Residue frames as a rotation matrix with the C-alpha (Angstrom) as fourth column:
MET 1
-0.662 -0.737 -0.140 -0.54
0.662 -0.662 0.352 -23.69
-0.352 0.141 0.925 19.30
ILE 2
0.334 0.774 -0.538 -2.35
0.401 -0.633 -0.662 -20.39
-0.853 0.005 -0.522 18.83
PRO 3
0.104 -0.308 0.946 -2.23
0.988 -0.077 -0.134 -19.11
0.114 0.948 0.296 15.21
LYS 4
-0.603 -0.396 -0.693 -0.79
0.465 -0.880 0.098 -15.65
-0.648 -0.263 0.715 14.79
ASN 5
0.456 0.844 0.283 -3.24
0.809 -0.261 -0.527 -13.16
-0.371 0.469 -0.802 13.46
LEU 6
-0.534 -0.746 0.397 -1.63
0.845 -0.459 0.274 -10.81
-0.022 0.482 0.876 10.93
PHE 7
0.017 0.619 0.785 -4.60
0.524 -0.674 0.520 -8.42
0.852 0.402 -0.336 10.68
THR 8
0.905 0.314 -0.286 -4.60
0.397 -0.388 0.832 -7.54
0.151 -0.867 -0.476 14.41
ALA 9
0.114 -0.948 -0.297 -0.83
0.828 -0.074 0.556 -7.07
-0.549 -0.309 0.777 14.33
PHE 10
-0.596 -0.286 0.750 -1.09
0.731 -0.581 0.358 -4.63
0.334 0.762 0.555 11.45
ALA 11
0.453 0.815 0.361 -4.05
0.490 -0.567 0.662 -2.87
0.744 -0.123 -0.656 13.10
VAL 12
0.727 -0.250 -0.640 -1.94
0.584 -0.266 0.767 -2.15
-0.362 -0.931 -0.048 16.18
LEU 13
-0.397 -0.902 0.170 0.90
0.829 -0.273 0.488 -0.94
-0.394 0.335 0.856 13.97
PHE 14
-0.284 0.372 0.884 -1.50
0.646 -0.607 0.463 1.39
0.708 0.703 -0.068 12.10
PHE 15
0.768 0.617 -0.173 -2.92
0.524 -0.448 0.724 2.75
0.369 -0.647 -0.667 15.37
LEU 16
0.386 -0.709 -0.591 0.51
0.681 -0.213 0.701 3.53
-0.622 -0.672 0.401 16.78
SER 17
-0.621 -0.662 0.419 1.72
0.769 -0.413 0.488 5.20
-0.150 0.625 0.766 13.62
ALA 18
-0.107 0.648 0.754 -1.46
0.604 -0.560 0.567 7.24
0.790 0.516 -0.331 13.21
ILE 19
0.778 0.421 -0.466 -1.53
0.617 -0.373 0.693 8.54
0.118 -0.827 -0.550 16.79
ILE 20
-0.135 -0.926 -0.351 1.97
0.919 -0.250 0.304 9.99
-0.369 -0.282 0.885 16.55
ILE 21
-0.572 -0.148 0.807 1.04
0.632 -0.706 0.319 12.84
0.523 0.692 0.497 14.18
PRO 22
0.432 0.755 0.493 -1.80
0.228 -0.621 0.750 14.42
0.873 -0.211 -0.440 16.23
ILE 23
0.756 -0.217 -0.618 0.15
0.636 0.019 0.771 14.10
-0.156 -0.976 0.153 19.46
GLN 24
-0.318 -0.943 0.101 3.21
0.929 -0.289 0.230 15.69
-0.187 0.167 0.968 17.86
ASN 25
-0.379 0.206 0.902 1.18
0.459 -0.804 0.377 18.58
0.803 0.557 0.210 16.48
LEU 26
0.751 0.660 -0.035 -0.48
0.345 -0.347 0.872 19.18
0.563 -0.667 -0.488 19.83
ILE 27
0.456 -0.679 -0.575 2.91
0.779 -0.008 0.627 19.38
-0.431 -0.734 0.525 21.48
VAL 28
-0.553 -0.778 0.297 4.59
0.817 -0.437 0.377 21.52
-0.163 0.451 0.877 18.81
TRP 29
-0.692 0.269 0.670 1.75
0.300 -0.736 0.606 23.78
0.656 0.621 0.429 17.61
GLY 30
-0.898 0.432 0.085 -0.80
-0.257 -0.358 -0.898 23.70
-0.357 -0.828 0.432 20.47
PRO 31
-0.459 0.787 0.412 -4.48
0.574 0.617 -0.538 22.82
-0.678 -0.011 -0.735 20.39
ASP 32
0.274 0.618 -0.737 -5.63
-0.199 -0.713 -0.672 25.87
-0.941 0.331 -0.073 18.41
PHE 33
-0.204 -0.431 -0.879 -3.45
-0.946 -0.145 0.291 25.13
-0.253 0.890 -0.378 15.39
ALA 34
-0.944 -0.126 0.303 -4.08
-0.085 0.986 0.147 21.40
-0.317 0.113 -0.942 15.63
ILE 35
-0.083 0.986 0.147 -7.81
0.426 0.168 -0.889 22.00
-0.901 -0.011 -0.434 15.32
ASP 36
0.319 0.154 -0.935 -7.17
-0.619 -0.714 -0.328 24.29
-0.718 0.683 -0.132 12.38
PHE 37
-0.742 -0.608 -0.281 -5.26
-0.633 0.498 0.593 21.47
-0.221 0.618 -0.754 10.63
TYR 38
-0.752 0.503 0.427 -8.34
0.430 0.864 -0.261 19.25
-0.500 -0.013 -0.866 11.01
MET 39
0.208 0.940 -0.272 -10.81
0.444 -0.339 -0.829 21.91
-0.871 0.051 -0.488 9.87
SER 40
-0.338 -0.379 -0.862 -8.90
-0.526 -0.683 0.506 23.28
-0.780 0.625 0.031 6.84
SER 41
0.705 0.676 -0.213 -10.00
-0.517 0.285 -0.807 22.46
-0.485 0.679 0.551 3.34
GLU 42
0.071 -0.783 -0.618 -6.56
-0.925 0.180 -0.334 21.12
0.372 0.595 -0.712 2.40
ILE 43
0.831 0.062 -0.553 -5.52
0.049 0.982 0.183 17.50
0.554 -0.179 0.813 2.72
THR 44
0.230 -0.736 0.637 -3.27
-0.892 -0.420 -0.164 17.37
0.389 -0.531 -0.753 5.77
ALA 45
-0.639 -0.558 -0.530 -1.37
-0.281 0.810 -0.514 14.68
0.716 -0.179 -0.675 7.67
GLU 46
-0.802 0.389 0.453 -3.94
-0.462 0.076 -0.884 14.89
-0.378 -0.918 0.119 10.45
LYS 47
0.252 0.924 -0.286 -6.79
-0.920 0.137 -0.368 14.01
-0.301 0.356 0.885 8.07
LEU 48
0.079 -0.300 -0.951 -4.74
-0.608 0.741 -0.285 11.15
0.790 0.600 -0.124 6.71
SER 49
-0.902 -0.418 0.104 -4.13
-0.321 0.492 -0.809 9.90
0.287 -0.764 -0.578 10.27
ILE 50
-0.226 0.908 0.352 -7.89
-0.774 0.051 -0.631 9.74
-0.591 -0.415 0.692 10.78
GLY 51
0.510 0.389 -0.768 -8.11
-0.824 0.477 -0.306 7.55
0.247 0.788 0.563 7.64
VAL 52
-0.392 -0.737 -0.550 -5.28
-0.433 0.676 -0.597 5.35
0.812 0.004 -0.584 8.90
ILE 53
-0.810 0.202 0.550 -7.08
-0.510 0.220 -0.832 4.91
-0.289 -0.954 -0.075 12.25
GLY 54
0.272 0.955 -0.118 -10.23
-0.864 0.188 -0.468 3.94
-0.425 0.229 0.876 10.31
LEU 55
0.303 -0.264 -0.915 -8.22
-0.655 0.640 -0.402 1.45
0.692 0.722 0.021 8.30
GLY 56
-0.786 -0.617 0.040 -6.77
-0.417 0.480 -0.772 0.05
0.457 -0.623 -0.635 11.52
LEU 57
-0.380 0.744 0.549 -10.26
-0.711 0.144 -0.688 -0.40
-0.591 -0.652 0.475 12.97
PHE 58
0.563 0.570 -0.598 -11.34
-0.825 0.425 -0.372 -2.22
0.042 0.703 0.710 9.82
MET 59
-0.089 -0.688 -0.721 -8.31
-0.502 0.656 -0.564 -4.48
0.860 0.312 -0.403 9.99
LEU 60
-0.844 -0.133 0.520 -8.93
-0.536 0.261 -0.803 -5.15
-0.029 -0.956 -0.292 13.66
PHE 61
0.136 0.977 0.166 -12.51
-0.833 0.204 -0.514 -6.11
-0.536 -0.068 0.842 12.84
LEU 62
0.540 0.015 -0.842 -11.28
-0.688 0.584 -0.431 -8.44
0.485 0.812 0.326 10.09
GLY 63
-0.528 -0.840 -0.123 -8.70
-0.539 0.443 -0.717 -9.94
0.657 -0.312 -0.687 12.44
TYR 64
-0.673 0.352 0.650 -11.25
-0.575 0.305 -0.760 -10.83
-0.466 -0.885 -0.003 15.09
LYS 65
0.442 0.857 -0.265 -13.74
-0.828 0.276 -0.487 -12.03
-0.344 0.435 0.832 12.52
LYS 66
0.245 -0.452 -0.858 -11.11
-0.618 0.608 -0.497 -14.27
0.747 0.652 -0.131 10.96
LYS 67
-0.772 -0.569 0.282 -10.03
-0.556 0.391 -0.733 -15.49
0.307 -0.723 -0.619 14.41
ASP 68
-0.229 0.787 0.573 -13.60
-0.747 0.235 -0.621 -16.50
-0.624 -0.571 0.534 15.28
SER 69
0.615 0.535 -0.580 -14.02
-0.789 0.398 -0.468 -18.41
-0.020 0.745 0.667 12.04
LEU 70
-0.293 -0.793 -0.534 -10.98
-0.698 0.559 -0.447 -20.64
0.653 0.242 -0.718 12.70
């Protein structure tokens, strides 16, 4: 039986939830405003989504590292 890896499952969940915000803003506001959201000095949802993608990458790395050690 293959053990289920919780880290990779959460990493996929984080990726999917973090990709929704930039795609939504591209559709609603267009590329010019979406780039402005990333370049502004304020903390925006787009900047948080980049952090969530980074956290997802870290969890994916931990998941594969833990999988190899089993």
